[in-house]
A tleap script that builds the chain and sets N, CA, C and O, in Angstrom:
source leaprc.protein.ff14SB
mol = sequence {
  NPRO GLN ALA GLU LEU PRO CYS TYR LEU GLN
  ASN ALA ILE PHE THR THR GLY GLY GLY PHE
  SER GLN VAL GLU PRO GLN PRO ALA TYR GLN
  GLN ALA ALA VAL ALA HIE TYR LEU SER SER
  ASN ILE SER ILE PRO PRO SER SER LYS PHE
  ASN ARG THR ASN ARG GLY TYR PRO ASP ILE
  GLY ALA ILE GLY GLN ASN VAL LEU ILE VAL
  MET GLY GLY MET TRP GLN VAL THR GLY GLY
  THR SER ALA SER THR PRO ILE VAL ALA GLY
  VAL PHE THR LEU ILE ASN ASP TRP LEU LEU
  ASN LYS GLY LYS ALA GLN LEU GLY PHE VAL
  ASN PRO CLEU
}
set mol.1.N position { 123.242 107.086 141.194 }
set mol.1.CA position { 123.799 107.205 142.510 }
set mol.1.C position { 122.973 106.496 143.592 }
set mol.1.O position { 121.745 106.428 143.558 }
set mol.2.N position { 123.749 105.971 144.559 }
set mol.2.CA position { 123.058 105.233 145.697 }
set mol.2.C position { 122.312 106.302 146.546 }
set mol.2.O position { 122.754 107.445 146.665 }
set mol.3.N position { 121.172 105.883 147.123 }
set mol.3.CA position { 120.449 106.879 147.953 }
set mol.3.C position { 121.342 107.087 149.277 }
set mol.3.O position { 122.162 106.272 149.699 }
set mol.4.N position { 121.030 108.317 149.845 }
set mol.4.CA position { 121.798 108.498 151.060 }
set mol.4.C position { 121.242 107.743 152.189 }
set mol.4.O position { 120.024 107.627 152.323 }
set mol.5.N position { 122.080 107.228 153.003 }
set mol.5.CA position { 121.682 106.309 154.071 }
set mol.5.C position { 122.602 106.786 155.317 }
set mol.5.O position { 123.747 106.351 155.439 }
set mol.6.N position { 122.056 107.679 156.208 }
set mol.6.CA position { 122.843 108.104 157.292 }
set mol.6.C position { 123.247 107.054 158.380 }
set mol.6.O position { 124.263 107.195 159.061 }
set mol.7.N position { 122.466 106.083 158.492 }
set mol.7.CA position { 122.699 104.903 159.469 }
set mol.7.C position { 121.833 103.689 159.102 }
set mol.7.O position { 120.642 103.769 158.802 }
set mol.8.N position { 122.573 102.526 159.157 }
set mol.8.CA position { 121.822 101.374 158.860 }
set mol.8.C position { 122.314 100.227 159.849 }
set mol.8.O position { 123.502 99.908 159.900 }
set mol.9.N position { 121.433 99.688 160.550 }
set mol.9.CA position { 121.697 98.497 161.453 }
set mol.9.C position { 120.430 97.580 161.279 }
set mol.9.O position { 119.310 97.991 161.581 }
set mol.10.N position { 120.639 96.433 160.824 }
set mol.10.CA position { 119.538 95.475 160.598 }
set mol.10.C position { 118.909 95.188 162.012 }
set mol.10.O position { 119.598 94.848 162.974 }
set mol.11.N position { 117.556 95.350 162.059 }
set mol.11.CA position { 116.769 95.141 163.242 }
set mol.11.C position { 116.996 96.171 164.234 }
set mol.11.O position { 116.754 95.930 165.417 }
set mol.12.N position { 117.471 97.383 163.835 }
set mol.12.CA position { 117.673 98.498 164.824 }
set mol.12.C position { 116.416 99.094 165.157 }
set mol.12.O position { 115.506 99.210 164.336 }
set mol.13.N position { 116.336 99.530 166.519 }
set mol.13.CA position { 115.179 100.206 167.079 }
set mol.13.C position { 114.897 101.592 166.398 }
set mol.13.O position { 113.776 102.005 166.104 }
set mol.14.N position { 116.128 102.272 166.186 }
set mol.14.CA position { 116.052 103.585 165.621 }
set mol.14.C position { 117.404 103.823 164.827 }
set mol.14.O position { 118.395 103.108 164.975 }
set mol.15.N position { 117.336 104.851 164.010 }
set mol.15.CA position { 118.550 105.149 163.247 }
set mol.15.C position { 118.845 106.632 163.577 }
set mol.15.O position { 118.238 107.159 164.510 }
set mol.16.N position { 119.734 107.312 162.867 }
set mol.16.CA position { 120.028 108.622 163.028 }
set mol.16.C position { 120.095 109.266 161.689 }
set mol.16.O position { 120.260 108.571 160.686 }
set mol.17.N position { 119.974 110.588 161.620 }
set mol.17.CA position { 120.079 111.172 160.332 }
set mol.17.C position { 120.034 112.733 160.675 }
set mol.17.O position { 120.434 113.175 161.752 }
set mol.18.N position { 119.519 113.501 159.678 }
set mol.18.CA position { 119.401 114.874 159.853 }
set mol.18.C position { 118.409 115.392 158.793 }
set mol.18.O position { 117.727 114.644 158.091 }
set mol.19.N position { 118.391 116.589 158.744 }
set mol.19.CA position { 117.351 117.314 157.822 }
set mol.19.C position { 117.505 118.798 157.825 }
set mol.19.O position { 118.558 119.377 158.091 }
set mol.20.N position { 116.312 119.402 157.491 }
set mol.20.CA position { 116.289 120.897 157.510 }
set mol.20.C position { 115.143 121.371 158.348 }
set mol.20.O position { 114.056 120.796 158.290 }
set mol.21.N position { 115.350 122.392 159.117 }
set mol.21.CA position { 114.297 122.877 159.952 }
set mol.21.C position { 113.141 123.553 159.091 }
set mol.21.O position { 113.368 124.139 158.033 }
set mol.22.N position { 111.980 123.421 159.608 }
set mol.22.CA position { 110.826 124.143 158.952 }
set mol.22.C position { 110.679 125.447 159.652 }
set mol.22.O position { 109.828 126.196 159.170 }
set mol.23.N position { 111.325 125.864 160.676 }
set mol.23.CA position { 111.232 127.040 161.397 }
set mol.23.C position { 112.408 127.932 161.454 }
set mol.23.O position { 112.292 129.142 161.259 }
set mol.24.N position { 113.624 127.320 161.737 }
set mol.24.CA position { 114.834 128.119 161.951 }
set mol.24.C position { 115.469 128.510 160.591 }
set mol.24.O position { 115.558 127.680 159.687 }
set mol.25.N position { 115.893 129.740 160.463 }
set mol.25.CA position { 116.619 130.156 159.230 }
set mol.25.C position { 118.019 129.557 159.231 }
set mol.25.O position { 118.523 129.175 160.287 }
set mol.26.N position { 118.606 129.473 158.154 }
set mol.26.CA position { 119.930 128.908 157.941 }
set mol.26.C position { 121.010 129.927 158.480 }
set mol.26.O position { 121.067 131.040 157.958 }
set mol.27.N position { 121.837 129.598 159.469 }
set mol.27.CA position { 122.897 130.510 159.839 }
set mol.27.C position { 123.947 130.728 158.830 }
set mol.27.O position { 124.199 129.814 158.044 }
set mol.28.N position { 124.568 131.814 158.771 }
set mol.28.CA position { 125.556 131.959 157.661 }
set mol.28.C position { 126.661 130.979 157.751 }
set mol.28.O position { 127.205 130.670 156.691 }
set mol.29.N position { 127.073 130.446 158.844 }
set mol.29.CA position { 128.177 129.493 158.920 }
set mol.29.C position { 127.893 128.159 158.239 }
set mol.29.O position { 128.796 127.344 158.048 }
set mol.30.N position { 126.575 127.935 157.859 }
set mol.30.CA position { 126.193 126.730 157.273 }
set mol.30.C position { 126.011 126.920 155.722 }
set mol.30.O position { 125.973 125.908 155.022 }
set mol.31.N position { 125.915 127.983 155.231 }
set mol.31.CA position { 125.563 128.304 153.827 }
set mol.31.C position { 126.518 127.568 152.942 }
set mol.31.O position { 125.976 126.938 152.033 }
set mol.32.N position { 127.792 127.512 153.009 }
set mol.32.CA position { 128.752 126.912 152.174 }
set mol.32.C position { 128.594 125.443 152.131 }
set mol.32.O position { 128.560 124.814 151.073 }
set mol.33.N position { 128.499 124.920 153.285 }
set mol.33.CA position { 128.456 123.403 153.546 }
set mol.33.C position { 127.135 122.946 152.892 }
set mol.33.O position { 127.184 121.997 152.110 }
set mol.34.N position { 125.935 123.561 153.160 }
set mol.34.CA position { 124.697 123.174 152.743 }
set mol.34.C position { 124.653 123.217 151.141 }
set mol.34.O position { 124.177 122.315 150.452 }
set mol.35.N position { 125.178 124.310 150.687 }
set mol.35.CA position { 125.194 124.539 149.127 }
set mol.35.C position { 126.031 123.337 148.559 }
set mol.35.O position { 125.584 122.674 147.624 }
set mol.36.N position { 127.170 123.078 149.094 }
set mol.36.CA position { 127.968 121.937 148.648 }
set mol.36.C position { 127.240 120.588 148.639 }
set mol.36.O position { 127.263 119.809 147.686 }
set mol.37.N position { 126.600 120.394 149.776 }
set mol.37.CA position { 125.934 119.167 150.140 }
set mol.37.C position { 124.816 119.038 149.016 }
set mol.37.O position { 124.780 118.034 148.306 }
set mol.38.N position { 123.949 120.028 148.877 }
set mol.38.CA position { 122.871 119.932 147.884 }
set mol.38.C position { 123.210 119.888 146.447 }
set mol.38.O position { 122.425 119.459 145.601 }
set mol.39.N position { 124.488 120.376 146.163 }
set mol.39.CA position { 124.948 120.259 144.618 }
set mol.39.C position { 125.695 118.977 144.479 }
set mol.39.O position { 126.073 118.636 143.358 }
set mol.40.N position { 125.936 118.244 145.517 }
set mol.40.CA position { 126.720 117.001 145.285 }
set mol.40.C position { 125.853 115.972 144.652 }
set mol.40.O position { 124.638 116.164 144.589 }
set mol.41.N position { 126.410 114.872 144.170 }
set mol.41.CA position { 125.588 113.863 143.362 }
set mol.41.C position { 125.004 112.773 144.277 }
set mol.41.O position { 125.299 111.585 144.144 }
set mol.42.N position { 124.184 113.228 145.186 }
set mol.42.CA position { 123.374 112.390 146.062 }
set mol.42.C position { 121.932 112.392 145.709 }
set mol.42.O position { 121.372 113.253 145.030 }
set mol.43.N position { 121.374 111.315 146.252 }
set mol.43.CA position { 119.802 111.201 146.053 }
set mol.43.C position { 119.232 111.807 147.313 }
set mol.43.O position { 119.484 111.390 148.444 }
set mol.44.N position { 118.491 112.762 147.043 }
set mol.44.CA position { 117.688 113.438 148.182 }
set mol.44.C position { 116.157 113.625 147.786 }
set mol.44.O position { 115.714 113.631 146.638 }
set mol.45.N position { 115.464 113.771 148.924 }
set mol.45.CA position { 113.908 113.811 148.569 }
set mol.45.C position { 113.748 115.120 147.656 }
set mol.45.O position { 114.585 116.016 147.561 }
set mol.46.N position { 112.490 115.054 146.993 }
set mol.46.CA position { 112.117 116.256 146.170 }
set mol.46.C position { 112.131 117.455 147.031 }
set mol.46.O position { 111.824 117.374 148.220 }
set mol.47.N position { 112.488 118.599 146.454 }
set mol.47.CA position { 112.547 119.855 147.141 }
set mol.47.C position { 111.249 120.320 147.820 }
set mol.47.O position { 111.238 121.125 148.751 }
set mol.48.N position { 110.176 119.761 147.295 }
set mol.48.CA position { 108.934 120.032 147.937 }
set mol.48.C position { 108.695 119.434 149.325 }
set mol.48.O position { 107.770 119.735 150.079 }
set mol.49.N position { 109.660 118.547 149.548 }
set mol.49.CA position { 109.619 117.783 151.002 }
set mol.49.C position { 110.370 118.338 152.024 }
set mol.49.O position { 110.271 117.894 153.168 }
set mol.50.N position { 111.149 119.304 151.735 }
set mol.50.CA position { 111.995 120.052 152.842 }
set mol.50.C position { 112.398 121.369 152.380 }
set mol.50.O position { 112.420 121.645 151.181 }
set mol.51.N position { 112.718 122.189 153.295 }
set mol.51.CA position { 113.123 123.641 153.111 }
set mol.51.C position { 114.608 123.716 153.032 }
set mol.51.O position { 115.277 123.833 154.058 }
set mol.52.N position { 115.144 123.653 151.851 }
set mol.52.CA position { 116.573 123.709 151.713 }
set mol.52.C position { 117.308 124.995 151.994 }
set mol.52.O position { 118.537 125.043 151.973 }
set mol.53.N position { 116.472 126.136 152.282 }
set mol.53.CA position { 117.047 127.386 152.627 }
set mol.53.C position { 117.073 127.548 154.137 }
set mol.53.O position { 117.668 128.521 154.600 }
set mol.54.N position { 116.437 126.617 155.002 }
set mol.54.CA position { 116.514 126.760 156.360 }
set mol.54.C position { 117.627 125.966 156.966 }
set mol.54.O position { 118.365 125.288 156.250 }
set mol.55.N position { 117.774 126.030 158.311 }
set mol.55.CA position { 118.891 125.467 159.054 }
set mol.55.C position { 118.893 123.904 158.840 }
set mol.55.O position { 117.906 123.188 159.014 }
set mol.56.N position { 120.116 123.483 158.446 }
set mol.56.CA position { 120.373 122.110 158.373 }
set mol.56.C position { 120.775 121.642 159.831 }
set mol.56.O position { 121.412 122.351 160.609 }
set mol.57.N position { 120.335 120.385 160.102 }
set mol.57.CA position { 120.750 119.758 161.430 }
set mol.57.C position { 121.059 118.305 161.251 }
set mol.57.O position { 120.644 117.725 160.248 }
set mol.58.N position { 121.776 117.668 162.181 }
set mol.58.CA position { 122.497 118.323 163.286 }
set mol.58.C position { 123.833 118.987 162.712 }
set mol.58.O position { 124.315 118.702 161.616 }
set mol.59.N position { 124.337 119.870 163.573 }
set mol.59.CA position { 125.680 120.429 163.241 }
set mol.59.C position { 126.792 119.354 163.628 }
set mol.59.O position { 127.871 119.308 163.038 }
set mol.60.N position { 126.466 118.550 164.597 }
set mol.60.CA position { 127.389 117.473 164.993 }
set mol.60.C position { 126.572 116.288 165.517 }
set mol.60.O position { 125.441 116.433 165.980 }
set mol.61.N position { 127.211 115.087 165.421 }
set mol.61.CA position { 126.403 113.997 165.960 }
set mol.61.C position { 127.419 113.109 166.673 }
set mol.61.O position { 128.638 113.263 166.606 }
set mol.62.N position { 126.768 112.140 167.380 }
set mol.62.CA position { 127.592 111.197 168.149 }
set mol.62.C position { 126.894 109.815 168.246 }
set mol.62.O position { 125.700 109.749 167.953 }
set mol.63.N position { 127.490 108.837 168.593 }
set mol.63.CA position { 126.664 107.518 168.755 }
set mol.63.C position { 125.435 107.650 169.624 }
set mol.63.O position { 125.449 108.298 170.671 }
set mol.64.N position { 124.411 107.042 169.180 }
set mol.64.CA position { 123.238 107.171 170.032 }
set mol.64.C position { 122.523 105.846 170.193 }
set mol.64.O position { 121.318 105.813 170.443 }
set mol.65.N position { 123.227 104.800 170.058 }
set mol.65.CA position { 122.675 103.418 170.399 }
set mol.65.C position { 123.746 102.522 170.993 }
set mol.65.O position { 124.915 102.535 170.607 }
set mol.66.N position { 123.267 101.733 171.971 }
set mol.66.CA position { 124.073 100.872 172.642 }
set mol.66.C position { 125.330 101.580 173.246 }
set mol.66.O position { 126.481 101.185 173.059 }
set mol.67.N position { 124.991 102.634 173.965 }
set mol.67.CA position { 125.912 103.426 174.829 }
set mol.67.C position { 126.043 102.848 176.255 }
set mol.67.O position { 125.072 102.701 176.998 }
set mol.68.N position { 127.304 102.534 176.582 }
set mol.68.CA position { 127.543 102.003 177.947 }
set mol.68.C position { 127.621 103.068 178.915 }
set mol.68.O position { 128.432 103.977 178.737 }
set mol.69.N position { 126.810 103.051 179.994 }
set mol.69.CA position { 126.861 104.060 181.110 }
set mol.69.C position { 127.064 103.304 182.385 }
set mol.69.O position { 127.070 102.075 182.455 }
set mol.70.N position { 127.230 104.128 183.390 }
set mol.70.CA position { 126.984 103.637 184.774 }
set mol.70.C position { 125.944 104.528 185.477 }
set mol.70.O position { 126.127 105.738 185.607 }
set mol.71.N position { 124.828 103.880 185.934 }
set mol.71.CA position { 123.792 104.600 186.521 }
set mol.71.C position { 123.593 103.917 187.958 }
set mol.71.O position { 123.433 102.697 187.998 }
set mol.72.N position { 123.597 104.646 189.097 }
set mol.72.CA position { 123.341 103.944 190.338 }
set mol.72.C position { 124.485 102.904 190.530 }
set mol.72.O position { 124.169 101.883 191.140 }
set mol.73.N position { 125.609 103.004 190.149 }
set mol.73.CA position { 126.716 102.156 190.406 }
set mol.73.C position { 126.645 100.879 189.503 }
set mol.73.O position { 127.486 99.993 189.651 }
set mol.74.N position { 125.722 100.782 188.637 }
set mol.74.CA position { 125.565 99.651 187.801 }
set mol.74.C position { 125.739 100.031 186.286 }
set mol.74.O position { 125.325 101.089 185.811 }
set mol.75.N position { 126.426 99.010 185.545 }
set mol.75.CA position { 126.622 99.238 184.117 }
set mol.75.C position { 125.258 99.048 183.443 }
set mol.75.O position { 124.515 98.137 183.809 }
set mol.76.N position { 124.928 99.875 182.485 }
set mol.76.CA position { 123.703 99.707 181.705 }
set mol.76.C position { 123.977 100.143 180.272 }
set mol.76.O position { 124.907 100.915 180.040 }
set mol.77.N position { 123.236 99.697 179.354 }
set mol.77.CA position { 123.249 100.165 177.869 }
set mol.77.C position { 122.010 100.922 177.688 }
set mol.77.O position { 120.930 100.477 178.076 }
set mol.78.N position { 122.146 102.129 177.070 }
set mol.78.CA position { 121.131 103.041 176.739 }
set mol.78.C position { 121.345 103.530 175.458 }
set mol.78.O position { 122.260 103.105 174.753 }
set mol.79.N position { 120.466 104.508 175.060 }
set mol.79.CA position { 120.699 105.131 173.706 }
set mol.79.C position { 119.675 106.369 173.532 }
set mol.79.O position { 118.760 106.588 174.325 }
set mol.80.N position { 119.940 107.114 172.440 }
set mol.80.CA position { 119.033 108.271 172.115 }
set mol.80.C position { 119.836 109.529 172.304 }
set mol.80.O position { 121.031 109.447 172.586 }
set mol.81.N position { 119.280 110.601 172.173 }
set mol.81.CA position { 119.837 111.920 172.282 }
set mol.81.C position { 120.393 112.089 173.763 }
set mol.81.O position { 121.426 112.729 173.960 }
set mol.82.N position { 119.738 111.545 174.713 }
set mol.82.CA position { 120.112 111.796 176.080 }
set mol.82.C position { 121.412 110.937 176.383 }
set mol.82.O position { 122.011 111.093 177.447 }
set mol.83.N position { 121.823 110.053 175.451 }
set mol.83.CA position { 123.138 109.507 175.549 }
set mol.83.C position { 124.225 110.152 174.719 }
set mol.83.O position { 125.383 110.286 175.113 }
set mol.84.N position { 123.780 110.532 173.568 }
set mol.84.CA position { 124.794 111.217 172.601 }
set mol.84.C position { 125.136 112.624 172.905 }
set mol.84.O position { 126.248 113.047 172.590 }
set mol.85.N position { 124.159 113.477 173.567 }
set mol.85.CA position { 124.504 114.736 173.861 }
set mol.85.C position { 125.501 114.866 174.873 }
set mol.85.O position { 126.383 115.700 174.668 }
set mol.86.N position { 125.532 114.143 176.015 }
set mol.86.CA position { 126.609 114.207 176.942 }
set mol.86.C position { 127.965 113.804 176.376 }
set mol.86.O position { 128.993 114.331 176.801 }
set mol.87.N position { 127.982 112.837 175.383 }
set mol.87.CA position { 129.248 112.468 174.723 }
set mol.87.C position { 129.805 113.735 174.187 }
set mol.87.O position { 130.945 114.113 174.456 }
set mol.88.N position { 128.970 114.393 173.412 }
set mol.88.CA position { 129.637 115.667 172.670 }
set mol.88.C position { 130.018 116.715 173.656 }
set mol.88.O position { 131.077 117.331 173.531 }
set mol.89.N position { 129.202 116.931 174.617 }
set mol.89.CA position { 129.579 117.908 175.730 }
set mol.89.C position { 130.837 117.521 176.366 }
set mol.89.O position { 131.650 118.399 176.654 }
set mol.90.N position { 131.077 116.274 176.617 }
set mol.90.CA position { 132.325 115.800 177.237 }
set mol.90.C position { 133.516 116.031 176.448 }
set mol.90.O position { 134.586 116.418 176.918 }
set mol.91.N position { 133.277 115.765 175.169 }
set mol.91.CA position { 134.423 115.966 174.173 }
set mol.91.C position { 134.945 117.435 174.163 }
set mol.91.O position { 136.137 117.735 174.229 }
set mol.92.N position { 133.916 118.304 174.074 }
set mol.92.CA position { 134.216 119.717 174.118 }
set mol.92.C position { 134.844 120.217 175.332 }
set mol.92.O position { 135.682 121.118 175.311 }
set mol.93.N position { 134.412 119.595 176.469 }
set mol.93.CA position { 134.880 119.954 177.853 }
set mol.93.C position { 136.338 119.605 177.838 }
set mol.93.O position { 137.191 120.423 178.180 }
set mol.94.N position { 136.619 118.411 177.450 }
set mol.94.CA position { 138.068 117.877 177.487 }
set mol.94.C position { 138.852 118.815 176.544 }
set mol.94.O position { 139.934 119.260 176.929 }
set mol.95.N position { 138.418 119.101 175.465 }
set mol.95.CA position { 139.201 120.083 174.421 }
set mol.95.C position { 139.480 121.457 175.169 }
set mol.95.O position { 140.616 121.919 175.267 }
set mol.96.N position { 138.295 122.098 175.713 }
set mol.96.CA position { 138.498 123.263 176.465 }
set mol.96.C position { 139.446 123.241 177.700 }
set mol.96.O position { 140.188 124.191 177.947 }
set mol.97.N position { 139.391 122.151 178.442 }
set mol.97.CA position { 140.335 121.774 179.540 }
set mol.97.C position { 141.741 121.924 178.988 }
set mol.97.O position { 142.550 122.703 179.492 }
set mol.98.N position { 142.021 121.122 177.893 }
set mol.98.CA position { 143.369 121.166 177.356 }
set mol.98.C position { 143.834 122.482 176.831 }
set mol.98.O position { 144.986 122.874 177.020 }
set mol.99.N position { 142.918 123.181 176.157 }
set mol.99.CA position { 143.327 124.614 175.783 }
set mol.99.C position { 143.585 125.500 176.911 }
set mol.99.O position { 144.593 126.207 176.905 }
set mol.100.N position { 142.711 125.520 177.931 }
set mol.100.CA position { 142.976 126.299 179.113 }
set mol.100.C position { 144.293 125.950 179.785 }
set mol.100.O position { 145.000 126.879 180.176 }
set mol.101.N position { 144.669 124.743 179.949 }
set mol.101.CA position { 145.967 124.188 180.466 }
set mol.101.C position { 147.085 124.626 179.679 }
set mol.101.O position { 148.185 124.714 180.225 }
set mol.102.N position { 146.928 124.943 178.336 }
set mol.102.CA position { 147.942 125.436 177.497 }
set mol.102.C position { 148.039 126.952 177.349 }
set mol.102.O position { 148.847 127.533 176.625 }
set mol.103.N position { 147.032 127.569 178.195 }
set mol.103.CA position { 147.072 129.075 178.176 }
set mol.103.C position { 146.380 129.656 176.921 }
set mol.103.O position { 146.630 130.801 176.544 }
set mol.104.N position { 145.527 128.867 176.294 }
set mol.104.CA position { 144.849 129.352 175.075 }
set mol.104.C position { 143.395 129.452 175.291 }
set mol.104.O position { 142.811 128.834 176.181 }
set mol.105.N position { 142.810 130.271 174.430 }
set mol.105.CA position { 141.278 130.448 174.539 }
set mol.105.C position { 140.512 129.241 174.423 }
set mol.105.O position { 140.933 128.263 173.804 }
set mol.106.N position { 139.411 129.279 174.993 }
set mol.106.CA position { 138.317 128.196 174.882 }
set mol.106.C position { 137.740 128.222 173.370 }
set mol.106.O position { 137.897 129.161 172.590 }
set mol.107.N position { 137.084 127.092 173.114 }
set mol.107.CA position { 136.527 127.074 171.776 }
set mol.107.C position { 135.344 128.190 171.596 }
set mol.107.O position { 135.247 128.842 170.556 }
set mol.108.N position { 134.547 128.335 172.588 }
set mol.108.CA position { 133.464 129.249 172.409 }
set mol.108.C position { 132.460 128.599 171.604 }
set mol.108.O position { 132.441 127.369 171.572 }
set mol.109.N position { 131.554 129.333 170.895 }
set mol.109.CA position { 130.435 128.840 170.060 }
set mol.109.C position { 131.120 127.810 168.986 }
set mol.109.O position { 131.838 128.227 168.077 }
set mol.110.N position { 130.857 126.563 169.163 }
set mol.110.CA position { 131.506 125.515 168.342 }
set mol.110.C position { 130.740 125.191 167.082 }
set mol.110.O position { 131.316 124.492 166.249 }
set mol.111.N position { 129.640 125.568 166.863 }
set mol.111.CA position { 128.912 125.167 165.623 }
set mol.111.C position { 129.542 125.574 164.363 }
set mol.111.O position { 129.596 124.761 163.441 }
set mol.112.N position { 130.028 126.765 164.236 }
set mol.112.CA position { 130.774 127.234 163.075 }
set mol.112.C position { 132.162 126.397 162.757 }
set mol.112.O position { 132.642 126.281 161.630 }
set mol.113.N position { 132.675 125.876 163.883 }
set mol.113.CA position { 133.827 125.113 163.705 }
set mol.113.C position { 133.666 123.857 162.900 }
set mol.113.O position { 134.635 123.125 162.696 }
savepdb mol mol.pdb
quit
């Protein structure tokens, strides 16, 4: 099988990926997805290199490189968690706004979704 490659861009400054926490226990809502992932036919590091019973991360991801923003009235390109986190927050804000306008409940804690 081909090795897992979360992101690849030739000459990229950084890539993105995920892993397992060395500190945080795995929440119940991740157990089925993590078990399925670890039992799939993928190439992963030896089990001595990560704690497969702890929390997997991230729960969600967004583009993190070459993100177009406006800062101080000027268009700029940026990247990193400080760019992708507001994208995710904005998406959930738009979904919650739509739900509220339809008289429905907000999403609440979205990680299990």
